[in-house]
Backbone as ProteinMPNN parsed JSONL, in Angstrom:
{"seq_chain_A": "MVLADRKGLLPADVVHIGLQMADALAVLHNAHVLHLDLRLNHFVVADDHRVVLVDFSRARKLPSYPYVPTVPW", "coords_chain_A": {"N_chain_A": [[7.216, -5.026, 12.584], [3.772, -4.564, 12.732], [2.118, -1.914, 11.155], [-0.274, -0.919, 12.205], [0.0, -1.357, 14.897], [1.716, 0.543, 15.832], [2.131, 3.229, 17.986], [1.779, 6.636, 19.087], [3.307, 8.167, 17.199], [5.649, 10.509, 15.897], [5.028, 13.598, 14.131], [6.785, 13.892, 11.899], [7.527, 11.243, 11.475], [5.085, 10.147, 10.731], [4.663, 11.42, 8.276], [6.881, 10.417, 6.848], [6.317, 7.644, 6.846], [3.819, 7.667, 5.563], [4.553, 8.606, 3.001], [6.121, 6.467, 2.14], [4.159, 4.492, 2.048], [2.541, 5.503, -0.006], [4.402, 5.398, -2.102], [4.732, 2.613, -2.318], [2.2, 1.853, -3.228], [2.165, 3.215, -5.652], [4.16, 1.856, -7.076], [2.935, -0.651, -7.33], [0.605, 0.027, -8.826], [1.755, 1.063, -11.136], [2.689, -1.277, -12.146], [0.377, -2.378, -12.92], [-1.196, -3.637, -10.958], [-3.648, -4.247, -8.544], [-4.144, -4.004, -5.109], [-6.381, -4.41, -3.417], [-7.115, -4.874, -0.753], [-6.445, -2.955, 1.266], [-5.275, -1.984, 4.368], [-4.249, -0.87, 7.62], [-2.982, -2.983, 9.014], [-1.82, -4.418, 7.005], [0.448, -3.214, 6.3], [3.778, -3.296, 7.093], [6.421, -2.456, 9.283], [9.707, -2.763, 8.66], [12.809, -4.024, 10.129], [14.79, -2.282, 9.299], [13.438, 0.062, 9.069], [11.913, 0.405, 6.79], [8.79, 0.621, 5.119], [6.628, -1.953, 4.377], [4.386, -3.412, 2.152], [2.092, -5.99, 2.613], [0.426, -9.22, 2.256], [-1.021, -10.207, -0.319], [-3.202, -11.634, -1.105], [-5.688, -11.005, -2.18], [-5.091, -9.496, -4.343], [-5.096, -8.279, -7.712], [-4.152, -8.58, -11.106], [-4.172, -6.182, -13.591], [-5.199, -5.614, -17.024], [-2.675, -4.667, -19.45], [-3.21, -2.391, -20.904], [-4.565, 0.979, -20.664], [-6.733, 1.206, -17.929], [-10.182, 1.445, -17.805], [-12.772, 1.887, -15.79], [-16.025, 0.412, -15.81], [-19.109, 2.022, -15.428], [-21.866, 1.395, -13.424], [-24.262, 2.788, -13.721]], "CA_chain_A": [[6.085, -4.62, 13.39], [2.616, -4.156, 11.954], [1.933, -0.478, 11.282], [-1.442, -0.645, 13.046], [0.402, -1.461, 16.296], [2.574, 1.675, 16.188], [1.409, 4.28, 18.708], [2.55, 7.809, 19.47], [4.283, 8.551, 16.183], [5.914, 11.923, 15.69], [4.53, 14.05, 12.825], [7.763, 13.586, 10.843], [7.433, 9.797, 11.219], [3.837, 9.921, 10.005], [4.912, 11.845, 6.895], [7.814, 9.457, 6.256], [5.588, 6.393, 6.634], [2.801, 7.92, 4.538], [5.212, 8.672, 1.694], [6.5, 5.102, 1.771], [2.925, 3.793, 1.681], [2.166, 6.004, -1.326], [5.368, 4.843, -3.051], [4.42, 1.19, -2.506], [1.006, 1.773, -4.08], [2.54, 3.675, -6.996], [4.874, 0.751, -7.726], [1.922, -1.649, -7.704], [-0.269, 0.519, -9.885], [2.558, 1.135, -12.36], [2.793, -2.658, -12.631], [-1.008, -2.772, -13.219], [-1.661, -4.537, -9.907], [-4.46, -3.652, -7.494], [-4.028, -4.795, -3.876], [-7.786, -4.696, -3.111], [-7.382, -5.119, 0.67], [-5.554, -2.065, 2.006], [-5.576, -1.613, 5.754], [-2.981, -0.641, 8.324], [-2.283, -4.212, 9.415], [-1.138, -4.99, 5.843], [1.71, -2.488, 6.155], [4.696, -3.741, 8.137], [7.662, -1.694, 9.364], [10.836, -3.694, 8.754], [13.849, -3.65, 11.086], [15.548, -1.148, 8.76], [12.471, 1.167, 9.041], [11.158, 0.462, 5.539], [7.396, 0.19, 5.212], [6.423, -3.007, 3.388], [2.997, -3.833, 1.964], [2.025, -7.458, 2.63], [-0.847, -9.894, 2.034], [-1.514, -9.977, -1.669], [-4.128, -12.723, -1.407], [-6.829, -10.508, -2.965], [-4.562, -8.641, -5.412], [-5.448, -8.646, -9.085], [-3.386, -7.974, -12.191], [-5.012, -5.562, -14.602], [-4.622, -5.645, -18.374], [-1.6, -3.691, -19.643], [-3.718, -1.151, -21.49], [-5.183, 1.84, -19.634], [-7.96, 0.645, -17.361], [-11.316, 2.359, -17.686], [-13.839, 1.123, -15.146], [-17.386, 0.614, -16.298], [-19.98, 2.596, -14.407], [-23.125, 0.63, -13.51], [-25.476, 3.592, -13.893]], "C_chain_A": [[4.965, -4.142, 12.465], [2.353, -2.678, 12.222], [0.771, -0.128, 12.197], [-1.089, -0.678, 14.535], [1.283, -0.305, 16.757], [1.731, 2.76, 16.831], [2.34, 5.45, 18.977], [3.61, 8.224, 18.478], [4.445, 10.066, 16.126], [5.396, 12.334, 14.309], [5.487, 13.727, 11.677], [7.733, 12.106, 10.48], [6.182, 9.473, 10.417], [4.02, 10.295, 8.534], [5.81, 10.828, 6.193], [7.115, 8.135, 5.925], [4.55, 6.561, 5.54], [3.392, 7.985, 3.139], [5.639, 7.29, 1.222], [5.276, 4.28, 1.358], [2.491, 4.214, 0.274], [3.107, 5.46, -2.404], [5.073, 3.379, -3.351], [3.216, 1.031, -3.429], [1.316, 2.216, -5.503], [3.273, 2.579, -7.763], [3.882, -0.31, -8.194], [1.102, -1.187, -8.894], [0.475, 0.678, -11.2], [2.764, -0.244, -12.973], [1.413, -3.236, -12.953], [-1.531, -3.819, -12.238], [-2.486, -3.715, -8.911], [-4.405, -4.562, -6.276], [-5.4, -5.272, -3.408], [-8.088, -5.009, -1.644], [-6.454, -4.266, 1.531], [-6.11, -1.773, 3.388], [-4.248, -1.543, 6.494], [-2.263, -1.925, 8.698], [-1.677, -4.955, 8.227], [0.109, -4.19, 5.472], [2.566, -2.845, 7.358], [5.926, -2.842, 8.1], [8.792, -2.683, 9.611], [11.864, -3.176, 9.759], [14.664, -2.448, 10.614], [14.651, 0.073, 8.506], [11.785, 1.367, 7.693], [9.743, -0.003, 5.803], [7.137, -0.768, 4.055], [4.94, -3.369, 3.349], [2.969, -5.347, 1.839], [0.605, -7.924, 2.339], [-1.469, -9.517, 0.699], [-2.537, -11.036, -2.083], [-5.327, -12.267, -2.249], [-6.381, -9.663, -4.158], [-4.941, -9.191, -6.792], [-4.571, -7.885, -10.066], [-4.361, -7.427, -13.212], [-4.394, -5.748, -15.979], [-3.588, -4.525, -18.526], [-2.081, -2.384, -20.25], [-4.385, -0.305, -20.412], [-6.553, 1.301, -19.22], [-9.027, 1.714, -17.242], [-12.451, 1.576, -17.055], [-15.186, 1.401, -15.778], [-18.243, 1.088, -15.142], [-21.345, 1.928, -14.529], [-24.373, 1.483, -13.716], [-25.464, 4.352, -15.177]], "O_chain_A": [[5.213, -3.392, 11.52], [2.361, -2.238, 13.371], [0.834, 0.878, 12.904], [-1.801, -0.09, 15.35], [1.567, -0.184, 17.949], [0.714, 3.167, 16.268], [3.554, 5.271, 19.084], [4.712, 8.599, 18.877], [3.477, 10.809, 16.29], [5.332, 11.499, 13.407], [5.046, 13.33, 10.598], [7.894, 11.749, 9.313], [6.212, 8.623, 9.527], [3.58, 9.563, 7.647], [5.527, 10.425, 5.065], [7.307, 7.579, 4.844], [4.411, 5.692, 4.68], [2.797, 7.473, 2.191], [5.53, 6.976, 0.037], [5.348, 3.471, 0.432], [2.117, 3.37, -0.541], [2.661, 5.101, -3.494], [5.155, 2.949, -4.501], [3.215, 0.172, -4.311], [0.783, 1.651, -6.458], [3.041, 2.39, -8.957], [3.977, -0.808, -9.316], [0.927, -1.93, -9.859], [-0.097, 0.456, -12.267], [2.986, -0.366, -14.178], [1.284, -4.429, -13.226], [-2.218, -4.764, -12.628], [-2.076, -2.632, -8.491], [-4.6, -5.771, -6.401], [-5.552, -6.436, -3.038], [-9.218, -5.377, -1.323], [-5.764, -4.778, 2.412], [-7.262, -1.371, 3.546], [-3.246, -2.095, 6.041], [-1.032, -1.951, 8.698], [-1.079, -6.015, 8.411], [0.747, -4.457, 4.454], [2.132, -2.714, 8.503], [6.42, -2.501, 7.025], [8.83, -3.356, 10.642], [11.794, -2.024, 10.188], [15.171, -1.681, 11.432], [15.053, 1.006, 7.812], [11.14, 2.393, 7.477], [9.514, -0.907, 6.607], [7.392, -0.439, 2.897], [4.319, -3.603, 4.387], [3.724, -5.926, 1.059], [-0.306, -7.11, 2.192], [-2.321, -8.634, 0.609], [-2.715, -11.302, -3.272], [-5.918, -13.079, -2.96], [-7.222, -9.165, -4.907], [-5.082, -10.398, -6.99], [-4.286, -6.702, -9.88], [-5.273, -8.13, -13.648], [-3.197, -6.012, -16.091], [-3.637, -3.538, -17.792], [-1.407, -1.363, -20.115], [-4.735, -0.824, -19.352], [-7.401, 0.987, -20.055], [-8.799, 2.767, -16.645], [-13.034, 0.701, -17.694], [-15.447, 2.515, -16.231], [-18.112, 0.608, -14.016], [-21.923, 1.896, -15.616], [-25.459, 0.927, -13.874], [-26.413, 5.078, -15.474]]}, "name": "protein", "num_of_chains": 1, "seq": "MVLADRKGLLPADVVHIGLQMADALAVLHNAHVLHLDLRLNHFVVADDHRVVLVDFSRARKLPSYPYVPTVPW"}
């Protein structure tokens, strides 16, 4: 089920889901990958209640060295 379709979540469920979302992003960033299109409909709740990040069509791999963005101003 797409996370955006979930309604009436209990506070404990919101915390549990939020932590799983943060963990998913941490795994990506530790692998030097940016998703670049985060939104609720790209998080899916699996049958076993795991939150899964999907749709990597815009994702980009960063260089392995620490990334320092350039500031345009």
